[in-house]
C-alpha positions in Angstrom: -21.3 3.0 58.4 -18.5 5.4 57.6 -16.4 2.5 56.2 -19.3 1.5 53.9 -19.6 5.1 52.6 -15.9 5.2 52.0 -16.1 2.0 50.1 -18.9 3.3 47.9 -17.0 6.5 47.2 -13.9 4.4 46.3 -16.0 2.3 43.9 -17.4 5.4 42.3 -13.9 6.8 41.9 -12.6 3.5 40.3 -15.6 3.3 38.0 -15.1 7.0 37.0 -11.4 6.3 36.2 -12.3 3.2 34.2 -14.9 5.1 32.2 -12.5 7.9 31.5 -9.9 5.4 30.3 -12.5 3.8 28.0 -13.5 7.1 26.6 -9.8 8.0 26.0 -9.1 4.7 24.3 -12.2 5.2 22.1 -11.2 8.7 21.2 -7.7 7.5 20.3 -9.1 4.8 18.2 -11.4 7.2 16.4 -8.5 9.6 15.8 -6.4 6.8 14.4 -9.2 5.7 12.1 -12.0 3.5 13.6 -12.1 1.0 10.7 -10.2 -2.3 11.1 -7.3 -2.7 8.7 -7.5 -5.4 6.1 -4.7 -7.9 6.0 -2.1 -7.3 3.2 -1.4 -10.5 1.2 2.2 -11.1 2.2 3.0 -13.5 -0.6 3.3 -10.5 -3.0 6.5 -9.4 -1.3 8.4 -12.3 -2.9 6.7 -12.0 -6.3 9.1 -10.2 -8.7 6.3 -9.5 -11.2 4.2 -7.9 -8.5 7.1 -5.8 -7.3 7.8 -4.6 -10.8 4.2 -3.7 -11.4 4.1 -2.0 -8.0 7.2 0.1 -8.9 5.4 1.2 -12.1 2.3 2.2 -10.2 4.4 4.1 -7.6 6.4 6.0 -10.3 3.2 6.9 -12.3 0.9 7.9 -9.4 2.9 8.5 -6.2 6.2 10.0 -7.4 4.6 13.1 -8.8 4.1 14.8 -5.3 5.7 12.4 -2.9 9.4 11.7 -2.7 11.4 8.6 -1.8 14.7 10.3 -1.0 16.2 7.3 0.7 16.0 5.1 -2.4 17.9 5.3 -5.7 16.5 4.3 -9.0 19.3 1.8 -9.6 18.2 -0.2 -6.5 15.3 -1.4 -8.6 17.8 -3.8 -10.2 17.2 -5.9 -7.1 13.7 -6.7 -8.2 14.8 -7.8 -11.7 14.8 -4.6 -13.7 17.6 -3.5 -15.9 18.9 0.1 -16.0 17.4 0.5 -19.5 14.0 -0.6 -18.3 14.2 1.7 -15.3 15.2 4.7 -17.5 12.5 4.1 -20.1 9.6 3.0 -18.0 10.0 4.5 -14.5 11.9 7.8 -14.8 9.7 10.6 -16.2 12.0 13.5 -15.4 15.6 14.3 -16.3 16.9 12.2 -13.3 19.7 9.7 -13.9 19.4 6.1 -12.9 21.8 6.6 -10.0 19.8 9.5 -8.5 17.5 9.3 -5.5 13.7 9.4 -6.1 13.0 13.1 -5.7 10.3 15.3 -7.2 10.7 18.7 -8.9 8.2 20.4 -6.5 9.9 22.5 -3.8 8.7 22.5 -0.2 7.6 26.1 -0.6 5.5 25.2 -3.7 4.0 22.3 -1.8 3.0 24.4 1.1 1.4 27.0 -1.2 -0.5 24.5 -3.3 -1.4 21.8 -0.7 -1.0 23.6 2.6 1.8 21.3 3.6 4.7 19.1 2.3 3.6 15.6 1.2 5.5 13.0 3.3 8.4 11.0 2.1 7.3 7.5 1.3 10.5 5.6 1.5 9.8 4.2 5.0 6.0 4.6 5.1 5.3 0.9 5.1 7.3 0.5 8.3 6.3 3.7 10.1 2.5 3.3 9.9 2.1 0.1 12.0 -0.2 0.3 15.0 -0.7 -2.1 18.0 -3.9 -4.1 17.6 -4.6 -2.9 14.1 -1.8 -4.3 11.9 1.4 -3.6 10.1 2.2 -0.6 7.9 1.5 -2.7 4.9 -2.0 -3.5 6.3 -2.6 0.2 6.8 -1.5 1.1 3.2 -3.5 -1.8 1.7 -6.6 -0.5 3.5 -5.9 3.2 2.9 -5.7 2.9 -0.9 -8.9 0.9 -1.1 -11.2 2.9 1.3 -11.4 6.3 -0.4 -14.9 7.6 -0.8 -16.7 10.7 -2.0 -17.3 13.3 0.7 -18.6 16.7 -0.4 -17.8 18.2 3.0 -14.1 17.8 2.4 -12.0 20.4 0.4 -10.8 17.8 -2.1 -14.2 16.0 -2.3 -12.7 12.8 -0.9 -12.4 11.2 2.5 -10.9 7.9 3.7 -11.9 5.3 6.3 -8.3 4.4 7.3 -7.4 8.1 7.7 -10.5 10.2 8.4 -10.1 13.8 7.3 -7.4 12.9 4.8 -5.9 15.9 3.0 -4.8 14.0 -0.1 -7.3 13.4 -2.9 -7.8 9.9 -4.4 -5.2 9.9 -7.2 -6.2 6.3 -8.2 -9.9 7.1 -8.6 -9.9 6.5 -12.3 -8.7 2.9 -11.7 -11.1 2.2 -8.8 -14.0 4.4 -9.8 -16.0 6.5 -7.3 -17.8 5.1 -4.3 -19.7 6.5 -1.3 -19.5 5.2 2.2 -22.7 4.1 4.0 -22.9 5.0 7.7 -25.8 4.2 10.1 -26.3 5.9 13.5 -26.2 3.4 16.3 -26.0 3.9 20.1 -22.6 4.7 21.5 -21.5 1.7 23.6 -19.6 4.2 25.9 -22.5 6.6 26.2 -26.0 5.1 25.3 -27.5 8.6 25.4 -25.5 9.5 22.3 -25.2 7.9 18.8 -22.2 7.2 16.6 -21.9 6.7 12.9 -21.0 3.1 12.1 -19.6 2.2 8.7 -21.7 -0.5 6.9 -20.2 -0.7 3.4 -19.6 1.1 0.1 -21.9 1.9 -2.7 -20.4 2.2 -6.2 -21.2 5.6 -7.9 -19.2 5.2 -11.1 -17.1 2.3 -12.3 -13.4 2.5 -12.8 -11.2 1.2 -15.6 -10.4 -1.9 -13.4 -12.8 -4.4 -11.8 -12.7 -4.5 -8.0 -10.6 -7.7 -8.1 -8.1 -6.1 -10.5 -7.9 -3.0 -8.5 -7.3 -4.9 -5.2 -4.5 -6.8 -6.9 -2.9 -3.6 -8.3 -3.0 -2.1 -4.8 -1.4 -5.3 -3.4 1.4 -4.9 -5.9 1.8 -1.2 -5.0 2.0 -2.0 -1.3 4.3 -4.9 -1.9 6.7 -2.5 -3.6 6.4 0.1 -0.8 7.1 -2.7 1.7 10.1 -3.8 -0.2 11.3 -0.2 -0.6 11.1 0.3 3.1 13.1 -2.8 3.9 14.8 -4.3 0.8 16.6 -7.0 2.9 13.4 -8.3 4.5 13.2 -11.5 2.5 16.9 -12.3 3.0 16.7 -11.5 6.7 13.8 -13.9 7.1 15.6 -16.6 5.2 18.7 -16.1 7.2 16.7 -16.3 10.5 15.1 -19.6 9.4 18.6 -21.0 8.6 19.9 -19.9 12.0 17.0 -21.4 13.9 17.5 -24.7 11.9 21.2 -24.7 12.8 20.5 -24.0 16.5 18.0 -26.8 16.6 20.4 -29.3 15.0 23.2 -28.1 17.3 21.0 -28.7 20.4 20.3 -32.3 19.3 24.0 -32.9 18.7 24.9 -31.4 22.1 22.2 -33.4 23.8 23.5 -36.7 22.4 27.1 -35.8 23.2 26.1 -35.0 26.8 24.3 -38.3 27.1 27.3 -40.2 25.6 29.8 -38.4 28.0 27.8 -39.2 31.2 26.6 -42.7 30.3 29.6 -44.5 32.1 29.5 -42.1 35.1 27.2 -43.0 38.0 
């Protein structure tokens, strides 16, 4: 009888631990943004026209507040731009083509105006990956497309990929304004409570681009940010494929040489 009671107590303890782990995982997922990340179209990373357009969007909309201090303007020659094109179309300050991508705003001014210093974007496409959700490029591709109007936020904007985001939607004129539709459904971890489940967007005002054009523009922007974070990515992949091909060929040659060497030995 005592052994049965102990077994029941042990089962309750195990069930309690598992429930606690599930709640913790659910809370972590909510903190990280409960929405699933959309897949970034990887073919854009090898499209020079897409990279050049992404660089233009980045310089026009992102480089006003955010810096990319680990990247120099002249590295944009690697995506097919000349120094004249870089100077005329991508540099809007007194910076030189050999300078790093810095902004005039000081950290003190950023803290006073925004409450914090906007993060450096050089490596953002590599640093935002998450297990089970996707790569940093997937995160950015989702982030720039899931802004919605939220009157409870100080900026009037919120984001599905990063709930409670502090940055306003700087590309709203291109995308337009949309609101998110949430429906209360029972919490699978606690049926006695409800949780807001995202069901879709409703367009409030149109932007200067159609949804398809905006998605393509964001794909170009993210492609550039992915290239900026790792300029040698394409070359590294090509080198890896070549090495694997060489190893496969070498294995075949070694296998045939081994068979030829041992054929007369019994």
